[in-house]
C-alpha positions in Angstrom: 0.2 0.1 0.2 3.1 2.5 1.2 4.8 1.2 -2.2 1.6 2.3 -4.3 1.0 5.7 -2.3 4.9 6.7 -3.2 4.0 5.4 -7.2 0.8 7.6 -7.3 3.1 10.3 -5.5 5.6 9.8 -7.6 3.2 10.2 -10.9 1.3 13.2 -9.4 4.3 15.3 -10.0 6.3 13.8 -13.2 9.4 12.7 -10.8 10.3 10.2 -14.0 9.2 12.2 -16.0 12.3 14.6 -18.2 10.3 16.4 -20.0 10.6 20.4 -19.3 7.6 22.8 -19.9 8.4 25.4 -22.4 8.3 28.8 -21.6 4.9 30.4 -23.5 5.4 33.5 -26.2 5.7 37.0 -24.0 5.3 35.6 -20.4 7.0 37.9 -19.1 4.4 41.0 -20.5 1.7 38.9 -19.5 3.3 38.4 -16.3 4.0 41.7 -15.5 0.2 43.2 -16.3 -1.0 39.8 -14.3 1.2 41.4 -11.1 0.2 44.8 -11.3 -3.8 44.5 -11.8 -3.4 42.0 -8.6 -1.7 44.6 -6.3 -3.9 47.7 -7.6 -6.8 45.2 -7.1 -5.4 44.5 -3.6 -5.3 48.1 -2.5 -8.3 49.1 -4.0 -10.2 46.4 -1.4 -7.6 46.6 1.2 -8.9 50.6 1.3 -12.1 49.6 0.4 -12.7 48.0 3.8 -11.0 50.3 5.5 -13.1 53.3 4.9 -15.9 50.8 6.2 -14.3 49.1 8.9 -15.0 45.8 8.1 -10.8 45.6 9.0 -8.5 48.1 11.6 -4.9 48.2 10.9 -2.9 49.8 12.6 0.6 49.7 10.9 1.1 53.0 8.3 -0.5 53.1 5.1 3.0 53.1 3.3 3.5 49.1 5.2 1.3 48.0 4.3 1.2 48.8 0.2 5.4 47.0 0.9 3.4 44.2 2.4 1.0 43.7 -0.7 3.8 44.1 -2.7 6.0 41.2 -2.3 3.5 39.3 -3.4 1.9 40.4 -6.2 6.0 40.7 -7.6 6.2 37.1 -7.0 4.1 37.1 -9.3 6.3 38.5 -12.0 8.9 35.7 -11.7 5.9 32.8 -10.8 6.8 30.5 -14.3 11.1 31.6 -15.4 11.7 31.1 -11.4 8.3 29.6 -10.3 10.0 27.7 -6.4 11.7 30.9 -5.7 8.0 32.6 -6.7 6.6 30.3 -4.5 8.8 30.4 -1.7 7.8 34.1 -1.2 3.9 33.4 -1.2 4.8 30.7 1.6 6.6 33.1 3.6 4.4 35.5 3.1 1.6 33.9 4.9 4.2 32.3 7.7 5.9 35.5 8.9 4.2 37.8 7.7 2.1 37.2 10.6 4.7 38.7 13.4 4.5 42.0 11.0 1.1 42.9 9.8 -0.8 40.2 11.2 -4.2 40.9 9.6 -2.9 41.4 6.3 -1.6 38.1 6.1 -5.7 36.4 6.4 -6.2 39.1 3.6 -8.0 37.6 1.2 -5.6 39.3 -1.9 -2.6 37.9 -0.1 -4.2 34.6 0.2 -5.3 34.0 -3.5 -2.1 35.1 -4.5 0.0 33.0 -2.0 -2.4 30.4 -3.6 -1.6 31.1 -7.4 2.1 31.0 -6.6 1.6 27.2 -4.7 -0.1 26.5 -7.8 2.7 28.4 -9.9 5.6 25.9 -8.9 3.8 22.8 -9.3 2.7 24.0 -12.5 5.7 25.3 -14.1 8.9 23.6 -12.1 11.1 22.2 -14.7 13.0 20.4 -11.8 10.8 18.5 -10.6 11.8 17.3 -7.1 11.4 21.5 -6.5 7.7 20.8 -6.5 9.1 17.9 -4.3 11.6 20.8 -1.7 7.9 23.2 -1.9 5.9 20.5 -0.2 8.3 19.0 2.3 9.0 22.8 3.6 5.4 24.0 3.3 4.8 21.0 5.8 7.6 21.5 7.9 6.9 25.8 8.1 3.2 24.4 9.1 4.3 22.0 11.7 7.0 24.9 13.5 3.9 27.0 13.3 1.7 25.5 15.4 3.7 24.0 17.3 5.0 27.4 18.2 1.7 29.3 18.3 0.7 26.1 21.1 4.1 27.4 23.0 3.5 30.7 24.1 1.3 32.4 25.8 0.3 34.9 23.5 -1.0 32.3 21.4 -3.5 30.8 24.4 -4.6 34.1 24.8 -4.9 34.7 21.3 -7.2 31.7 20.5 -9.0 32.1 23.6 -10.0 35.6 21.5 -10.5 34.1 18.4 -12.7 31.4 20.2 -15.3 33.5 22.0 -15.4 32.3 25.7 -17.6 33.2 27.8 -17.2 35.2 31.2 -16.0 32.8 33.8 -14.9 29.7 31.0 -12.1 28.2 31.3 -9.6 27.2 27.7 -9.6 23.8 28.2 -6.5 22.3 26.5 -9.1 19.9 24.4 -10.6 23.3 22.9 -7.0 24.3 21.7 -6.0 20.9 20.3 -9.0 21.8 18.3 -8.5 25.1 17.4 -5.1 24.5 16.2 -5.9 21.0 13.6 -8.6 23.6 12.5 -5.8 25.7 11.6 -3.8 22.6 10.5 -6.5 21.3 8.4 -7.2 24.6 6.5 -3.4 25.1 5.3 -2.8 21.3 4.1 -6.0 22.3 2.5 -4.5 25.5 0.7 -1.0 25.2 0.4 -1.7 21.5 -1.1 -4.5 21.6 -2.5 -3.2 24.9 -5.1 0.5 22.1 -5.4 -2.2 19.6 -6.8 -4.0 21.4 -8.9 -0.2 23.3 -10.4 0.3 19.2 -10.8 -2.6 18.5 -12.6 -1.7 21.8 -14.5 1.5 20.0 -16.0 0.2 16.8 -16.6 -2.0 18.9 -18.6 0.3 20.9 -21.2 2.5 17.2 -21.1 -0.6 15.8 -23.0 -1.5 18.7 -24.7 2.8 18.7 -26.1 2.0 14.7 -26.7 -0.7 14.7 -28.4 0.6 17.8 -30.1 3.8 15.8 -31.5 2.1 12.6 -31.7 -0.1 14.9 -34.7 3.1 16.3 -36.2 4.1 12.2 -36.9 1.1 11.3 -38.1 0.8 14.7 -40.7 4.9 13.3 -41.4 3.9 9.7 -41.8 0.8 10.2 -44.1 2.6 12.8 -46.3 5.3 10.7 -46.5 2.6 7.5 -48.3 1.0 10.1 -50.0 4.3 10.7 -51.5 5.7 6.8 -51.6 2.2 6.7 -53.2 2.7 8.9 -56.1 6.2 7.7 -56.3 4.8 4.1 -56.8 2.8 5.8 -59.6 5.3 7.0 -61.2 7.4 4.0 -61.7 4.9 2.2 -63.1 4.5 4.6 -65.7 8.4 4.5 -65.8 7.6 0.6 -66.5 5.4 1.4 -69.2 7.3 3.1 -70.9 9.8 1.0 -70.8 7.7 -1.6 -72.3 6.1 0.8 -75.0 10.1 2.0 -76.1 11.5 -1.6 -75.9 8.9 -3.5 -77.9 8.2 -0.8 -80.7 11.9 0.8 -81.4 12.9 -2.6 -81.4 9.7 -3.3 -84.3 11.5 -0.6 -86.4 15.5 -1.3 -86.0 14.0 -5.2 -87.2 12.2 -3.6 -89.9 15.3 -1.1 -91.4 18.5 -3.3 -90.9 15.6 -5.8 -92.8 14.7 -3.3 -95.6 18.5 -2.5 -95.8 19.6 -6.0 -96.9 17.2 -6.1 -99.4 18.6 -3.1 -100.9 22.4 -3.9 -100.8 21.9 -7.7 -102.0 18.6 -7.4 -104.6 19.2 -6.3 -108.0 15.3 -6.7 -108.9 14.2 -2.8 -108.1 10.7 -3.6 -108.4 10.5 -6.6 -106.0 13.6 -4.3 -103.4 11.7 -1.2 -103.6 8.1 -3.5 -102.8 10.0 -5.1 -99.9 10.9 -1.6 -98.8 7.4 -0.3 -98.8 6.1 -2.7 -96.8 9.2 -2.8 -94.0 8.4 1.1 -94.1 5.0 1.2 -93.1 5.8 -1.2 -90.6 8.0 1.1 -89.3 5.6 4.0 -89.8 3.3 1.5 -88.1 5.2 1.1 -84.9 6.1 4.8 -84.1 2.4 5.8 -84.0 1.5 3.3 -82.6 5.0 4.3 -79.6 4.2 7.5 -79.6 0.5 7.0 -78.9 1.0 4.9 -76.1 3.5 7.2 -75.3 1.7 10.6 -75.6 -1.5 8.8 -73.0 1.4 7.4 -70.4 2.7 10.5 -70.1 -0.5 12.8 -70.1 -1.2 9.9 -66.7 1.9 11.8 -65.6 0.9 15.0 -65.8 -2.0 13.4 -64.2 0.2 11.8 -61.5 1.8 15.2 -61.0 -1.2 17.0 -60.1 -1.7 14.6 -56.6 1.6 16.2 -55.5 -0.9 19.3 -54.9 -3.9 17.7 -53.4 -1.8 15.9 -50.6 -0.3 19.1 -49.7 -3.7 21.0 -50.0 -5.3 17.6 -47.8 -2.5 17.6 -45.1 -2.5 21.6 -44.6 -5.9 20.8 -42.7 -3.5 19.1 -40.1 -5.1 16.7 -37.6 -7.9 17.2 -35.7 -7.6 16.2 -31.8 -10.8 14.8 -30.5 -12.2 15.2 -27.3 -11.0 12.2 -25.7 -7.4 12.9 -27.7 -7.6 10.3 -30.4 -6.6 12.0 -33.1 -8.7 12.1 -36.8 -7.6 12.2 -40.3 -10.9 12.1 -41.7 -10.4 15.4 -43.4 -7.1 14.4 -45.2 -8.4 10.6 -45.7 -11.5 12.5 -47.3 -9.5 14.7 -49.7 -6.7 12.6 -50.6 -9.4 9.4 -51.3 -11.4 12.1 -53.9 -8.5 12.8 -55.4 -6.1 9.7 -55.1 -3.9 8.6 -57.7 -5.5 7.0 -60.8 -4.3 4.0 -61.2 -6.1 2.7 -64.1 -4.1 1.0 -66.4 -2.9 3.4 -69.4 -2.7 1.4 -72.9 -3.5 -1.9 -73.8 -5.2 -5.1 -72.1 -5.0 -9.2 -73.3 -8.4 -8.0 -75.6 -5.5 -6.8 -77.9 -3.1 -10.1 -77.8 -4.2 -10.6 -81.6 -3.1 -7.4 -83.2 0.4 -8.2 -81.0 0.4 -11.3 -82.2 0.4 -10.2 -85.6 3.1 -6.9 -85.7 5.4 -9.9 -84.0 5.0 -12.0 -86.1 5.1 -9.8 -89.2 9.0 -10.3 -89.1 10.1 -12.9 -86.8 8.9 -15.0 -84.7 6.4 -16.1 -86.2 3.9 -16.6 -82.6 1.7 -18.8 -81.9 -1.9 -18.3 -79.7 -2.9 -21.0 -77.5 -5.8 -19.7 -75.4 -6.7 -22.5 -72.0 -9.7 -20.9 -70.1 -11.5 -21.4 -67.1 -15.1 -21.2 -67.9 -15.6 -19.2 -64.6 -13.2 -17.1 -65.6 -13.3 -15.8 -69.3 -10.4 -13.3 -69.8 -12.6 -10.4 -70.6 -13.4 -10.3 -67.0 -9.4 -10.2 -65.6 -9.6 -7.0 -63.6 -7.9 -4.3 -66.0 -4.7 -3.8 -63.9 -3.9 -7.6 -64.1 -4.9 -7.0 -67.6 -2.6 -4.5 -68.8 -0.1 -5.5 -66.5 -0.2 -8.7 -68.5 0.0 -7.2 -72.2 3.0 -5.6 -71.4 4.8 -8.1 -69.8 3.8 -10.8 -72.9 5.2 -7.7 -75.3 8.4 -7.4 -73.5 8.8 -11.1 -73.8 8.1 -11.2 -77.0 10.4 -8.2 -78.2 13.2 -9.5 -75.5 12.7 -13.4 -78.3 13.0 -11.0 -80.8 16.6 -8.9 -80.3 18.0 -11.1 -78.1 17.8 -14.1 -79.8 18.0 -16.9 -82.8 14.1 -18.2 -82.1 12.5 -17.9 -85.9 9.1 -18.9 -83.7 7.7 -18.4 -80.6 4.1 -19.7 -78.4 2.6 -17.7 -76.6 -0.4 -18.9 -74.0 -3.2 -17.2 -71.8 -4.0 -19.6 -69.5 -6.9 -18.7 -66.8 -8.1 -20.9 -62.9 -7.4 -21.3 -59.7 -4.5 -22.5 -58.3 -2.2 -22.2 -54.5 -0.3 -18.3 -54.8 1.5 -18.2 -52.2 0.0 -20.7 -50.1 -3.6 -18.8 -51.1 -5.6 -20.9 -53.5 -7.3 -17.9 -55.4 -8.0 -17.3 -59.3 -5.6 -16.6 -61.6 -4.8 -15.3 -65.4 -1.3 -16.5 -66.5 1.0 -15.7 -69.8 3.7 -18.4 -70.5 6.1 -17.3 -73.8 8.4 -19.8 -74.7 10.1 -20.0 -77.8 13.3 -22.9 -79.1 16.0 -20.5 -79.7 19.6 -19.8 -78.1 21.0 -15.6 -77.2 22.1 -14.4 -80.1 25.8 -12.7 -79.1 26.4 -9.3 -78.6 22.7 -8.3 -77.8 22.8 -8.7 -73.9 20.2 -6.3 -72.7 20.5 -4.3 -69.5 18.2 -6.6 -67.7 15.6 -3.6 -67.2 12.9 -5.8 -68.8 13.2 -8.7 -66.6 13.5 -6.2 -63.6 10.1 -4.3 -64.4 8.3 -8.0 -65.1 9.2 -9.4 -61.8 8.1 -5.9 -60.1 4.7 -5.9 -61.9 5.1 -9.5 -60.7 5.3 -8.6 -56.5 3.4 -5.1 -57.3 0.2 -7.2 -58.1 1.6 -10.6 -55.3 2.0 -12.4 -58.0 4.5 -15.7 -58.7 6.9 -16.1 -62.1 9.5 -17.9 -63.8 12.3 -16.6 -65.9 14.9 -18.5 -67.3 16.4 -21.3 -70.1 14.5 -24.2 -70.6 15.7 -27.6 -69.4 15.3 -28.8 -73.7 16.5 -25.4 -75.0 15.2 -22.3 -75.5 13.4 -19.5 -73.0 10.6 -19.6 -70.9 8.7 -16.3 -69.0 5.9 -17.1 -67.6 3.6 -14.9 -64.9 1.2 -15.8 -63.5 -1.2 -12.8 -61.7 -4.1 -13.6 -58.9 -7.2 -11.9 -59.7 -9.2 -10.6 -56.7 -12.3 -7.5 -57.0 -9.9 -5.4 -55.5 -7.9 -4.9 -58.7 -10.7 -4.3 -60.9 
């Protein structure tokens, strides 16, 4: 029980906390103004009560003014030097009785002393100073009461205060009751002020903690939003890589074929027809590349607008509810309303026939197989999965054309159900296999395969890329299908 009380006392006064309450702006001006107002109000009340003979003070007026000025002046330092200011207030209460006893019990003196004790617990940067003040106050209270009881004048004062009838004697029990009453009053007065000050200190501590937490949440929200924008731009960068790699490789192949025809053919008309066909394919590939790049760059510009949206949403800040919980409703609503457009730019699986026709104009000749689960038709594959599988097939066929000697390849589109990363789920996959060998001097940067793996990873899929045991190369990517992808 005693240990619990010590823990509660340590908790109340914040003895285990290293936080120091910062001084507010313009604190000196505010406290100086408070001291002046308190002094003037005290003088006004004192003069009013003296004029109406409610109070009769024998001390000269200048002594009264000096007495009231002492605790009022301590108010100026109540936040910068809270312990010293509280000791001044305590000294006025305990020692002022030897100078002007009537003013010691004066309402202005009592109120200021209470406020100084409160300020010590509310603003002390070293929390042990609060314990020191409480101990010093308790000791002073005991000594004062002991001195009062030991003095004969004390007994006469008690008799005068109690108001004994003629012939009635002052008993020991009556003296003890009087002393007990005064002790309780002073304990409630001083320690109540310290308790309220400690509560105010904890309130300021929690307010700063909530503000720090709100700033942290706001910073994390901004980081997550920026990461979303970055991820979207990386996706678009992969799209651009696939588009450029596919169409530029096609243009290079057709241009090379046209050059070889011009160099080796002796039939001008046949060469002209062949070159014209190659140029038509070059023109078609370049137009498709430009069209898709414009679409992707338009998406990139739209995603760049998210930066402004994020800043605007975060500018509203996080709200703090009545129970201290942080609310991000404003941010969530505005960010959701202007979220990054994650709809895929460019073609999907419905354009695989066109892709195969485009690739098969020269090399390799691509066979196309569709193995569909009747419950999972190609038309119902979500747009995000569809676009990613199309880009993977496009990149794989471009790699066959650029880096392989294969003259034929097979593209297979499958749908069904299987275990992906340990979970049974519907899936869609594309597989590109060829029967060639790597062409010397055509090693790429590896960005194409990295892009495939990144696409599959971002969508929770599985990837198989590498040479086949019986020759050739295989690229197979399987992506899960779920409602959230649509």
